[in-house]
N, C-alpha and C positions, 0 to 999 in steps of 0.2 A: 486514397486511388486507387481505382480499378485497380486489377492487374490479370490477365488473361496470362496463363502459361500453359505451354505445348510441349511436350517431351518425349521423345522417343526413346524407351530403354533397348542395346543393344544388344546387352548380357547380363546374366542374374548378378547382383552387387556381390561381393566379395564379402565373405562373414570378417566382423571384427570386433575385438574383446573392447567390453565397455568396462571403463574404472570410473569410480568420482570424478578423476580430473583427467582427462584423455587430451596428451598430448598434442599440439595442431589443432584440436578443438574447441578447448576449453585454456580458461589463463591458469597456465601453471606458475607463473610467478607472479606476484603481486608488483613487480617494479620492473625495469630495468638499467642496463650499465651501457652509456654510451662513448664512444672511443673512437677519433678521428685519427688516419693512415692517411699517406699519401700511399697511392697506389701505381702512380704512372707519373713521368715528366715529358710533356710535348710541346715542341713550339715553344720551347723555356717557360712554362706553363706548371705548376704543380697540379696536378688532379688528385681530389683527396675524395675520402669518402668516410662518412659517420656509420660505425656500425651499432646496433643495436643489440644488445648480448640479454637474454632471461637473468633477471636477477637473481643470485644464487643456483644458479643449475647447473650442477658438473657435467652434464651429458657429454659425451665427445664424439656423436652421431650425428649431431639435429643438422634436417633440412635447413638449405640457406634459401636467401632469396635476396637478390639485388634488384632496387627500382632506379630508375632513371626520371629527373623531374622534366614537367615542360618549360616551356619560353620560344618556341617558332626557334628555334637553336639561335634567341639574339636575348633571351634573358633567362629570368626564373633562378632559382636555387634549391639545395637539397635539402634546405631545412627550413621550406615552408611550410607553414601550418598544417595545409591537408595532407601535406606527403609524411611528415612527423605524425603526425593522427593514426598515417596506417601501418607506419614503419612501429611504432610505440604499440600497436595493437598485435599485430605479427610476435613481437619480442616475447609480449606476454603470453603467447598462446605456444612458446617455446624454439620460434625459428632465431636463426641468428640471419638479421636483415641489416643491411648496407642499403644507405641511400647515397648516390655517389652524384660529383661534380663532372663535367664534361666539357671540352673545349666549343664554345660559343661561337663559330664557325663564321655565325651571320649578325655579327653583334653590329657590324659596323654599318652593312649595308639592306639589312632585313632580308625577307626570306617571300618577297610578291612577286607578281608574275612581271615584275620589271628585271629579274634574277633569272639570268639564262638554265634554261634546265641541267646541260651539264656540270654547273657549278651549284644545283640542288643535290643530284646524285654526288658529287663529291660533300657533301655537307652528310649525306647520310652516310656516305663509307668511313667518315672520319667519327662520328658518332659511333655506328657499327665496332669502328676499331677500339675506341676509348671504352664501351663494354664490355668488349673481349678484352680488354687490359687487366679491367677491376676483376672480371670474371677469374683470371689469370693467375692475379694476386690473391685473390680466397683461394682456389685452389692450392697455391703453395705453400698458404699458410693453413690450409686443412684443419692441422691438428693443434696449432696455435688455437685456431677459433674453436675448434670442436665442433666439424663440421663434414657432413657426408656428400664427398665428391659428387655422385652421384644424383643426388634431390638438390639441384639449385634451379630456382624459378625467377622469374624474372617479369618486372612488370613496370610499366611506363605511362605518363599522361605527355597526352597531345605529340610533341616534337618528341618526347620520352618514348612515347606508345610506336609512333613511326619507327623510333631507334628499338627496342626490343622486336617487334612484328619482324622486320627486314633481320633481324639479329636471328630470333629463331629460326626463322624459314631460309636463309643463307648458309652453304655450307662453310666450314669454319678455313678450306682453302680457298676461298673468294675473296673478295673485296679485301687481301690482306693489303696492309701500310706495315711496308716492312717485313718484321720477322712474322711467320704465323706464328700466333702466341695458345692456340688451343690444342687440345691435339685430333689428329685428324678421326674423325668419326665423334667428335663430343656433340650431345647434344644436351639441350638444356629441359628441365624436367617438366616444367609446365611456363605457358606466357598468361599475362593478365596487359591488357589495354585498354586505356582509357581514351575513348576519341582518338583513335589511330588509324593508321594504313599501310600499304607497302607495296613495294613494287612486283607487281606483276603475283597473284594469287594462284596463277598455274605453277609456280614454283612448289608448291605445297604436294606433296606426295604422300603414297600412302607409307613409303618408309620413313619420309621425314617429318610426317604430323605427328605433334606433342597436344596434349590438353591444353587446349584456349580459351581464354573468360573474354570477352567484350562489351564495352557499354559505349552506346551511342547515341545520338539526336539524330529523327530523320531530315530537321532540317539545318544540321550542321554546315555553315556555308563557308568553313577554312577547311577542314579535312573531310573529304567525302564518307558518307555511310553506304553508300555501293561503290559502282567505280564512274570517276569523271574526274575530270583534270584537278588537278591539285592547287587549292584557292581559287578553283570553279575560275582558272585562266582563259583568255580567248585563244585558239588554237596558233592566232597570227603572232601571239604575244611571244616575248623571248623564254617564260618561264611553265611554256605549256608543257606539260607532261601528266599524263594519267596515274591514277593510284587505285588500288583496290580498297576500299574502306571495309567494315566488320562485316556487312551484310555477304558482299560477294565472299569474303572470306568463310565464313558460315556456311553459305554455299556448295563452297568447296571441300570442306571439313564434312559437311552431309553428305555429299557423294562420292565423299572416300569413305563412307561409315566409322568415322573418328569425333571422338568425344570432342564436342566445345560446348559453349554459356552463351548465347547471344542475349542481354539484357538493353531491348531497342526503349527510347522514350520518343515515342511519338511528338513531333512540332518543338522539340528541343533543338539549342542549338550547341555552339563548342563548351558551353559549361559543363557539359558531360566526360570533358577531361579533369574535372575536379570535383565537382559530386559526389563521384561515388565513394571517396577517397574517405567522408565522411558521413555520407547517407546509406552507403550499401558494403560497409566494412565484414557484416555476417554473412550476407550472400558471398562475399570474396572469401573470408575463412572457410565457409560450406565447398566453395567448388575444390579451394586448394585441400581441405582434407579430404574429400571423398573422391575425387575425381585426378589428385595428383598423389597425393598424398596413399589413398587405399587401393589406388586403381579402380575403380570400379568408371564402368563405362555409359554416357548417358549425350546424348542432343536435347540442346535445353534451348527454347527460344521465349523469353519472359518479355511481355510489351505494357508498357509504363505509357500514360499520356502526361504531357507536360500540363503545367495547369494552364499557357496561355494556347492550346491545342485546341480548333473548333473544328468538329466532320467536315471533313473533305479537304482539307488542308493539306493531306500527304499524299503522296503517287501509291503508295501502300495500303491496299485493301485491309489489311490486317487492325490499321490504325483504328478503323471506325465500327471497327467489330464488339 
């Protein structure tokens, strides 16, 4: 598969020492240990997380990673094959990696165009609230888990990607359900999205921007690649609401001069919500190590083509280059 890469370096890379096995870059453990915890109880439901620890690792200031599965807020599990593949790879690199369950508020009625926009917004809010509860649990138990509270990365797939993007770029003083759980001013260290979108990318500012990696297909008919209605609902449908997808978010970060890596697959649909967790793990590890852990600065747009893509299929000129 041919790949075009456009990279704008913003500052010189920060020098880093290299050893035979560099944490967060190489495997520092041959395996992992999984432990399950209940991080919150909401609406009578126990919300659990599986935490994958690097086997035999005794470090006490490790970066943490929280992953949110997909499923349209109506299904999906924290231990699906692709999600586990990502989490176990990260644990072997030295991250304390949690995969969380959350309230599936659309399990009964779905998340389509017949669902009123205000209920969709409430769904986003509750998912963000659950992610914040999971984060607060990690912060509370940081000594027990051996994590550095200033280095918590979040990732998500599809509905989970919408959750992490909205959480990353929404102040913790907003969308509060009950008591505010995270300290005012708390920020995640970085965010990785697999076919995600957010409510209004204009919320991203120079002060709130964090290193952001996104994977998306230009032909995604559920979550918009750029800016479009959620599920492409018609303007007269109850579920009409605009969302800003990966391309729009990347353009916002580009204008602000902030770090991002957008991996576009021309002609691909919503399968990009899952494929990167098995096909692009090396890129994910590279982004996290270089641009979150090491603090290097770059703006990267990587362009692939889906095997089903035909010249002229895309509205984006770069797909035919």
